[in-house]
VODO-411119 format. One record per residue (C-alpha): x, y negated, z negated. Coordinates in steps of 0.001 Angstrom, whole numbers. Last residue first. Example, Ala and Ser with C-alpha at 12.3 -4.5 7.8 and 13.67 -1.06 7.14 Angstrom:
<site><x>13670</x><y>1060</y><z>-7140</z></site>
<site><x>12300</x><y>4500</y><z>-7800</z></site>
***
This chain:
<site><x>2907</x><y>4908</y><z>-16109</z></site>
<site><x>2451</x><y>8074</y><z>-14043</z></site>
<site><x>-989</x><y>7400</y><z>-12539</z></site>
<site><x>207</x><y>3993</y><z>-11359</z></site>
<site><x>2689</x><y>5702</y><z>-9021</z></site>
<site><x>-194</x><y>6874</y><z>-6834</z></site>
<site><x>-1225</x><y>3260</y><z>-6278</z></site>
<site><x>2403</x><y>2511</y><z>-5391</z></site>
<site><x>2344</x><y>5176</y><z>-2686</z></site>
<site><x>-1135</x><y>4259</y><z>-1415</z></site>
<site><x>-79</x><y>589</y><z>-1100</z></site>
<site><x>3132</x><y>1234</y><z>857</z></site>
<site><x>1562</x><y>2882</y><z>3904</z></site>
<site><x>-894</x><y>92</y><z>4764</z></site>
<site><x>1732</x><y>-2267</y><z>3394</z></site>
<site><x>3883</x><y>-1621</y><z>6453</z></site>
<site><x>1469</x><y>-3689</y><z>8551</z></site>
<site><x>1541</x><y>-6736</y><z>6277</z></site>
<site><x>5275</x><y>-6481</y><z>5595</z></site>
<site><x>5966</x><y>-6245</y><z>9329</z></site>
<site><x>3755</x><y>-9211</y><z>10205</z></site>
<site><x>5281</x><y>-11546</y><z>7613</z></site>
<site><x>8808</x><y>-10356</y><z>8401</z></site>
<site><x>8363</x><y>-10832</y><z>12160</z></site>
<site><x>6962</x><y>-14325</y><z>11721</z></site>
<site><x>9892</x><y>-15315</y><z>9491</z></site>
<site><x>12412</x><y>-13794</y><z>11909</z></site>
<site><x>10835</x><y>-15622</y><z>14844</z></site>
<site><x>10845</x><y>-18872</y><z>12848</z></site>
<site><x>14596</x><y>-18713</y><z>12200</z></site>
<site><x>15144</x><y>-22057</y><z>10487</z></site>
<site><x>14395</x><y>-25579</y><z>11683</z></site>
<site><x>13478</x><y>-26477</y><z>8075</z></site>
<site><x>9900</x><y>-27350</y><z>9042</z></site>
<site><x>9746</x><y>-24232</y><z>11233</z></site>
<site><x>10842</x><y>-21992</y><z>8357</z></site>
<site><x>8109</x><y>-23359</y><z>6086</z></site>
<site><x>5497</x><y>-22785</y><z>8796</z></site>
<site><x>6805</x><y>-19270</y><z>9497</z></site>
<site><x>6518</x><y>-18453</y><z>5750</z></site>
<site><x>2912</x><y>-19635</y><z>5422</z></site>
<site><x>1635</x><y>-16039</y><z>5419</z></site>
<site><x>3169</x><y>-15227</y><z>2038</z></site>
<site><x>4983</x><y>-11898</y><z>1652</z></site>
<site><x>3239</x><y>-8562</y><z>1417</z></site>
<site><x>1856</x><y>-7446</y><z>-2004</z></site>
<site><x>4105</x><y>-5084</y><z>-4020</z></site>
<site><x>4448</x><y>-7311</y><z>-7108</z></site>
<site><x>666</x><y>-7708</y><z>-7150</z></site>
<site><x>287</x><y>-3925</y><z>-7515</z></site>
<site><x>2687</x><y>-3828</y><z>-10466</z></site>
<site><x>1178</x><y>-6865</y><z>-12176</z></site>
<site><x>-2381</x><y>-5580</y><z>-11833</z></site>
<site><x>-1601</x><y>-2059</y><z>-13026</z></site>
<site><x>374</x><y>-3295</y><z>-16017</z></site>
<site><x>-2269</x><y>-5822</y><z>-17059</z></site>
<site><x>-5070</x><y>-3312</y><z>-16598</z></site>
<site><x>-3253</x><y>-743</y><z>-18752</z></site>
<site><x>-2446</x><y>-3086</y><z>-21628</z></site>
<site><x>567</x><y>-1623</y><z>-23449</z></site>
<site><x>3379</x><y>-3933</y><z>-22326</z></site>
<site><x>6484</x><y>-3028</y><z>-24332</z></site>
<site><x>8587</x><y>-5863</y><z>-22951</z></site>
<site><x>11276</x><y>-3492</y><z>-21690</z></site>
<site><x>8654</x><y>-1362</y><z>-19934</z></site>
<site><x>6952</x><y>-4363</y><z>-18340</z></site>
<site><x>10323</x><y>-5816</y><z>-17306</z></site>
<site><x>11406</x><y>-2480</y><z>-15800</z></site>
<site><x>8156</x><y>-2102</y><z>-13847</z></site>
<site><x>8447</x><y>-5653</y><z>-12501</z></site>
<site><x>12056</x><y>-5091</y><z>-11446</z></site>
<site><x>10946</x><y>-1921</y><z>-9661</z></site>
<site><x>8271</x><y>-3934</y><z>-7860</z></site>
<site><x>10963</x><y>-6420</y><z>-6721</z></site>
<site><x>13376</x><y>-3778</y><z>-5412</z></site>
<site><x>10989</x><y>-1472</y><z>-3560</z></site>
<site><x>8289</x><y>-3193</y><z>-1489</z></site>
<site><x>9489</x><y>-6777</y><z>-1127</z></site>
<site><x>13246</x><y>-6213</y><z>-1357</z></site>
<site><x>13206</x><y>-3133</y><z>838</z></site>
<site><x>11104</x><y>-4937</y><z>3450</z></site>
<site><x>13509</x><y>-7898</y><z>3469</z></site>
<site><x>16519</x><y>-5589</y><z>3839</z></site>
<site><x>14816</x><y>-3759</y><z>6718</z></site>
<site><x>14103</x><y>-7096</y><z>8392</z></site>
<site><x>17724</x><y>-8166</y><z>7921</z></site>
<site><x>19037</x><y>-4980</y><z>9535</z></site>
<site><x>16750</x><y>-5157</y><z>12558</z></site>
<site><x>13230</x><y>-3919</y><z>13255</z></site>
<site><x>11132</x><y>-5553</y><z>15949</z></site>
<site><x>7476</x><y>-6493</y><z>16292</z></site>
<site><x>6175</x><y>-8171</y><z>19451</z></site>
<site><x>4002</x><y>-5201</y><z>20474</z></site>
<site><x>1817</x><y>-5466</y><z>17363</z></site>
<site><x>459</x><y>-8816</y><z>18494</z></site>
<site><x>361</x><y>-11594</y><z>15943</z></site>
<site><x>-3232</x><y>-12466</y><z>16854</z></site>
<site><x>-4442</x><y>-8943</y><z>16075</z></site>
<site><x>-2711</x><y>-8881</y><z>12693</z></site>
<site><x>-4018</x><y>-12364</y><z>11982</z></site>
<site><x>-7624</x><y>-11329</y><z>12594</z></site>
<site><x>-7231</x><y>-8218</y><z>10432</z></site>
<site><x>-5802</x><y>-10201</y><z>7511</z></site>
<site><x>-8571</x><y>-12790</y><z>7840</z></site>
<site><x>-11151</x><y>-10000</y><z>7710</z></site>
<site><x>-9740</x><y>-8952</y><z>4339</z></site>
<site><x>-9790</x><y>-12525</y><z>3052</z></site>
<site><x>-13352</x><y>-13122</y><z>4277</z></site>
<site><x>-14675</x><y>-9964</y><z>2614</z></site>
<site><x>-12916</x><y>-10649</y><z>-728</z></site>
<site><x>-13370</x><y>-14410</y><z>-1062</z></site>
<site><x>-17054</x><y>-14768</y><z>-195</z></site>
<site><x>-18066</x><y>-13777</y><z>-3745</z></site>
<site><x>-16838</x><y>-17182</y><z>-4916</z></site>
<site><x>-19725</x><y>-18942</y><z>-3184</z></site>
<site><x>-22245</x><y>-16732</y><z>-4978</z></site>
<site><x>-20418</x><y>-17238</y><z>-8302</z></site>
<site><x>-20508</x><y>-21025</y><z>-7914</z></site>
<site><x>-24281</x><y>-20903</y><z>-7515</z></site>
<site><x>-24694</x><y>-18559</y><z>-10490</z></site>
<site><x>-22426</x><y>-20677</y><z>-12694</z></site>
<site><x>-24325</x><y>-23841</y><z>-11775</z></site>
<site><x>-27702</x><y>-22193</y><z>-12443</z></site>
<site><x>-26382</x><y>-20952</y><z>-15796</z></site>
<site><x>-25478</x><y>-24455</y><z>-16959</z></site>
<site><x>-21817</x><y>-24812</y><z>-18067</z></site>
<site><x>-21204</x><y>-25441</y><z>-21775</z></site>
<site><x>-17914</x><y>-27141</y><z>-22778</z></site>
<site><x>-16108</x><y>-25081</y><z>-25420</z></site>
<site><x>-13022</x><y>-27292</y><z>-25351</z></site>
<site><x>-10604</x><y>-24424</y><z>-24659</z></site>
<site><x>-12973</x><y>-22706</y><z>-22226</z></site>
<site><x>-13726</x><y>-25876</y><z>-20245</z></site>
<site><x>-10024</x><y>-26786</y><z>-20254</z></site>
<site><x>-9126</x><y>-23334</y><z>-18918</z></site>
<site><x>-11754</x><y>-23764</y><z>-16186</z></site>
<site><x>-10267</x><y>-27121</y><z>-15197</z></site>
<site><x>-6789</x><y>-25570</y><z>-15018</z></site>
<site><x>-7968</x><y>-22690</y><z>-12818</z></site>
<site><x>-10001</x><y>-24957</y><z>-10548</z></site>
<site><x>-6942</x><y>-27203</y><z>-10114</z></site>
<site><x>-4831</x><y>-24156</y><z>-9254</z></site>
<site><x>-7349</x><y>-22982</y><z>-6662</z></site>
<site><x>-7762</x><y>-26507</y><z>-5191</z></site>
<site><x>-3977</x><y>-26989</y><z>-4744</z></site>
<site><x>-2127</x><y>-29503</y><z>-6892</z></site>
<site><x>1127</x><y>-27546</y><z>-6648</z></site>
<site><x>1241</x><y>-28485</y><z>-2973</z></site>
<site><x>1906</x><y>-32099</y><z>-3949</z></site>
<site><x>5109</x><y>-31100</y><z>-5742</z></site>
<site><x>6534</x><y>-29402</y><z>-2665</z></site>
<site><x>10148</x><y>-29052</y><z>-3852</z></site>
<site><x>12672</x><y>-29924</y><z>-1198</z></site>
<site><x>12397</x><y>-32338</y><z>1678</z></site>
<site><x>15032</x><y>-31696</y><z>4308</z></site>
<site><x>18781</x><y>-32099</y><z>4480</z></site>
<site><x>20905</x><y>-31615</y><z>7576</z></site>
<site><x>23282</x><y>-28670</y><z>8062</z></site>
<site><x>22032</x><y>-27785</y><z>11536</z></site>
<site><x>21326</x><y>-24186</y><z>10454</z></site>
<site><x>18989</x><y>-25439</y><z>7696</z></site>
<site><x>18572</x><y>-23352</y><z>4533</z></site>
<site><x>18007</x><y>-26372</y><z>2270</z></site>
<site><x>14255</x><y>-26477</y><z>2986</z></site>
<site><x>13844</x><y>-22699</y><z>2691</z></site>
<site><x>15459</x><y>-22629</y><z>-757</z></site>
<site><x>13307</x><y>-25585</y><z>-1857</z></site>
<site><x>10007</x><y>-24179</y><z>-607</z></site>
<site><x>10448</x><y>-21045</y><z>-2693</z></site>
<site><x>11975</x><y>-22704</y><z>-5767</z></site>
<site><x>9072</x><y>-25116</y><z>-6271</z></site>
<site><x>6016</x><y>-24406</y><z>-4124</z></site>
<site><x>6381</x><y>-20639</y><z>-3976</z></site>
<site><x>7429</x><y>-20072</y><z>-7605</z></site>
<site><x>4619</x><y>-22216</y><z>-9005</z></site>
<site><x>2133</x><y>-20301</y><z>-6867</z></site>
<site><x>3518</x><y>-16917</y><z>-7971</z></site>
<site><x>3394</x><y>-17931</y><z>-11646</z></site>
<site><x>-228</x><y>-19085</y><z>-11302</z></site>
<site><x>-1319</x><y>-16043</y><z>-9280</z></site>
<site><x>242</x><y>-13594</y><z>-11736</z></site>
<site><x>-1722</x><y>-15023</y><z>-14647</z></site>
<site><x>-4855</x><y>-15233</y><z>-12490</z></site>
<site><x>-4494</x><y>-11550</y><z>-11584</z></site>
<site><x>-4347</x><y>-10767</y><z>-15288</z></site>
<site><x>-7600</x><y>-12639</y><z>-15919</z></site>
<site><x>-9226</x><y>-10895</y><z>-12912</z></site>
<site><x>-8647</x><y>-7354</y><z>-14195</z></site>
<site><x>-12229</x><y>-6978</y><z>-15452</z></site>
<site><x>-13475</x><y>-8153</y><z>-12045</z></site>
<site><x>-12711</x><y>-4786</y><z>-10465</z></site>
<site><x>-9499</x><y>-2743</y><z>-10523</z></site>
<site><x>-8917</x><y>-1530</y><z>-6961</z></site>
<site><x>-11300</x><y>-3658</y><z>-4898</z></site>
<site><x>-10848</x><y>-6787</y><z>-6996</z></site>
<site><x>-7067</x><y>-6394</y><z>-6956</z></site>
<site><x>-7039</x><y>-5750</y><z>-3223</z></site>
<site><x>-9197</x><y>-8801</y><z>-2526</z></site>
<site><x>-6955</x><y>-11007</y><z>-4706</z></site>
<site><x>-3537</x><y>-9807</y><z>-3583</z></site>
<site><x>-4191</x><y>-9900</y><z>137</z></site>
<site><x>-5391</x><y>-13381</y><z>1138</z></site>
<site><x>-4643</x><y>-15173</y><z>-2118</z></site>
<site><x>-1639</x><y>-13324</y><z>-3571</z></site>
<site><x>482</x><y>-13385</y><z>-422</z></site>
<site><x>3595</x><y>-12634</y><z>-2447</z></site>
<site><x>6830</x><y>-14371</y><z>-3430</z></site>
<site><x>10003</x><y>-12649</y><z>-4657</z></site>
<site><x>11851</x><y>-10628</y><z>-2008</z></site>
<site><x>10162</x><y>-12306</y><z>947</z></site>
<site><x>10904</x><y>-15743</y><z>-484</z></site>
<site><x>14606</x><y>-15005</y><z>-847</z></site>
<site><x>14781</x><y>-13580</y><z>2684</z></site>
<site><x>12964</x><y>-16550</y><z>4215</z></site>
<site><x>15395</x><y>-18910</y><z>2503</z></site>
<site><x>18343</x><y>-16882</y><z>3784</z></site>
<site><x>17194</x><y>-16587</y><z>7388</z></site>
<site><x>18311</x><y>-19948</y><z>8744</z></site>
<site><x>21888</x><y>-19352</y><z>7617</z></site>
<site><x>22893</x><y>-15761</y><z>8330</z></site>
<site><x>22433</x><y>-12881</y><z>5845</z></site>
<site><x>25895</x><y>-11800</y><z>4747</z></site>
<site><x>24789</x><y>-8420</y><z>3355</z></site>
<site><x>26372</x><y>-9021</y><z>-54</z></site>
<site><x>25559</x><y>-12745</y><z>-139</z></site>
<site><x>21875</x><y>-12335</y><z>757</z></site>
<site><x>21604</x><y>-9276</y><z>-1524</z></site>
<site><x>23008</x><y>-11250</y><z>-4474</z></site>
<site><x>20556</x><y>-14050</y><z>-3711</z></site>
<site><x>17713</x><y>-11530</y><z>-3802</z></site>
<site><x>18910</x><y>-10096</y><z>-7128</z></site>
<site><x>18986</x><y>-13545</y><z>-8746</z></site>
<site><x>15676</x><y>-14595</y><z>-7183</z></site>
<site><x>14013</x><y>-11397</y><z>-8397</z></site>
<site><x>15388</x><y>-11796</y><z>-11919</z></site>
<site><x>13679</x><y>-15187</y><z>-12153</z></site>
<site><x>10450</x><y>-13788</y><z>-10676</z></site>
<site><x>10508</x><y>-10829</y><z>-13075</z></site>
<site><x>10960</x><y>-13138</y><z>-16065</z></site>
<site><x>7968</x><y>-15236</y><z>-14967</z></site>
<site><x>5813</x><y>-12169</y><z>-14261</z></site>
<site><x>6304</x><y>-10709</y><z>-17712</z></site>
<site><x>6233</x><y>-14118</y><z>-19424</z></site>
<site><x>2749</x><y>-14783</y><z>-18027</z></site>
<site><x>1318</x><y>-12305</y><z>-20539</z></site>
<site><x>2076</x><y>-14734</y><z>-23362</z></site>
<site><x>17</x><y>-17391</y><z>-21609</z></site>
<site><x>-3035</x><y>-15156</y><z>-21712</z></site>
<site><x>-2256</x><y>-14022</y><z>-25269</z></site>
<site><x>-2619</x><y>-17638</y><z>-26400</z></site>
<site><x>-5795</x><y>-18183</y><z>-24370</z></site>
<site><x>-7534</x><y>-15049</y><z>-25643</z></site>
<site><x>-9230</x><y>-16670</y><z>-28673</z></site>
<site><x>-10791</x><y>-19348</y><z>-26488</z></site>
<site><x>-12320</x><y>-16643</y><z>-24327</z></site>
<site><x>-11286</x><y>-15453</y><z>-20885</z></site>
<site><x>-13347</x><y>-13059</y><z>-18753</z></site>
<site><x>-16455</x><y>-14920</y><z>-17620</z></site>
<site><x>-15333</x><y>-18536</y><z>-17798</z></site>
<site><x>-12014</x><y>-17665</y><z>-16139</z></site>
<site><x>-13773</x><y>-15594</y><z>-13491</z></site>
<site><x>-16253</x><y>-18381</y><z>-12684</z></site>
<site><x>-13508</x><y>-20937</y><z>-12054</z></site>
<site><x>-11337</x><y>-18484</y><z>-10104</z></site>
<site><x>-14156</x><y>-17471</y><z>-7766</z></site>
<site><x>-15168</x><y>-21081</y><z>-7125</z></site>
<site><x>-11557</x><y>-22116</y><z>-6475</z></site>
<site><x>-11249</x><y>-19135</y><z>-4101</z></site>
<site><x>-14436</x><y>-19892</y><z>-2154</z></site>
<site><x>-13977</x><y>-23622</y><z>-1511</z></site>
<site><x>-10493</x><y>-24928</y><z>-652</z></site>
<site><x>-8458</x><y>-21770</y><z>-122</z></site>
<site><x>-11180</x><y>-19507</y><z>1254</z></site>
<site><x>-12921</x><y>-22054</y><z>3465</z></site>
<site><x>-9584</x><y>-23438</y><z>4665</z></site>
<site><x>-8330</x><y>-19964</y><z>5569</z></site>
<site><x>-11588</x><y>-19176</y><z>7364</z></site>
<site><x>-11262</x><y>-22394</y><z>9385</z></site>
<site><x>-7637</x><y>-21534</y><z>10170</z></site>
<site><x>-8766</x><y>-18115</y><z>11422</z></site>
<site><x>-11317</x><y>-19804</y><z>13676</z></site>
<site><x>-8709</x><y>-22055</y><z>15301</z></site>
<site><x>-9006</x><y>-20459</y><z>18704</z></site>
<site><x>-12406</x><y>-18848</y><z>19103</z></site>
<site><x>-13556</x><y>-15726</y><z>17305</z></site>
<site><x>-15666</x><y>-13065</y><z>18972</z></site>
<site><x>-12987</x><y>-12284</y><z>21542</z></site>
<site><x>-13271</x><y>-8508</y><z>21363</z></site>
<site><x>-9745</x><y>-8303</y><z>19918</z></site>
<site><x>-10769</x><y>-10727</y><z>17163</z></site>
<site><x>-13795</x><y>-8564</y><z>16377</z></site>
<site><x>-11588</x><y>-5463</y><z>16329</z></site>
<site><x>-8988</x><y>-6911</y><z>13944</z></site>
<site><x>-11585</x><y>-8360</y><z>11562</z></site>
<site><x>-13389</x><y>-5017</y><z>11463</z></site>
<site><x>-10092</x><y>-3186</y><z>10897</z></site>
<site><x>-9435</x><y>-5297</y><z>7798</z></site>
<site><x>-12947</x><y>-4448</y><z>6561</z></site>
<site><x>-12366</x><y>-724</y><z>7136</z></site>
<site><x>-8890</x><y>-816</y><z>5580</z></site>
<site><x>-10300</x><y>-2205</y><z>2330</z></site>
<site><x>-13121</x><y>337</y><z>2238</z></site>
<site><x>-10688</x><y>3206</y><z>2833</z></site>
<site><x>-8521</x><y>1952</y><z>-45</z></site>
***
């Protein structure tokens, strides 16, 4: 945990010192999403998943899939019960259910559990990605204060480089296609950029957001409770009800269920003419609050 915070702090301090020019964080994001993460995922699948494990791999996805479905149901109930205003509802539903698995979930998972847990992270990543770019984008798109319609499910976004790399790697494993060692080594070097760059990216964005602009209102508190308490509890209950006995799977799924909400939330809200300030506030608040939340949930893992 100290190591993680140190790298995040480095990104924050370097940004504060003016080392990075405008647009640098976007360049890092592109490098991670389009190059480093696909490389990391491809190598991890080849390294940790065998042909015999493919069936159990997809079976494990049921835990996260069921939790996501329950999460949307509970989140919608909270939206109705607390009368969350139009323009904030889509953001609220996404905050409850969908996590920033790439820029926070992956580096944290690698730091806490090592590469051995990578297959289980990939399971969660796939379900989370499908959730974001189907139901997630749809509920934001229809949550327009002006009552007009917007584009719904982002089918094109499902064909992201990380997901494509994951599917290609699964095909390579299933078909037994050999990959030259020099190619694997080269891809592995590129993939190793993910953790340090992702952690620095978090620090850079925290500094750019400006800690002084944060505010806490009723809807923000509800969003924080959904992301850090309600959804992780749903995950724990589903794992217990399903009789999950793999320690790494349980630890990975529980920690991933506590990860702060996705950083593209303000962009989605802006496209739908929703409450962009609320979306930005929620993203920043969940990221900062997670510094206190992570140790608590990490401690909880000792009791399961």
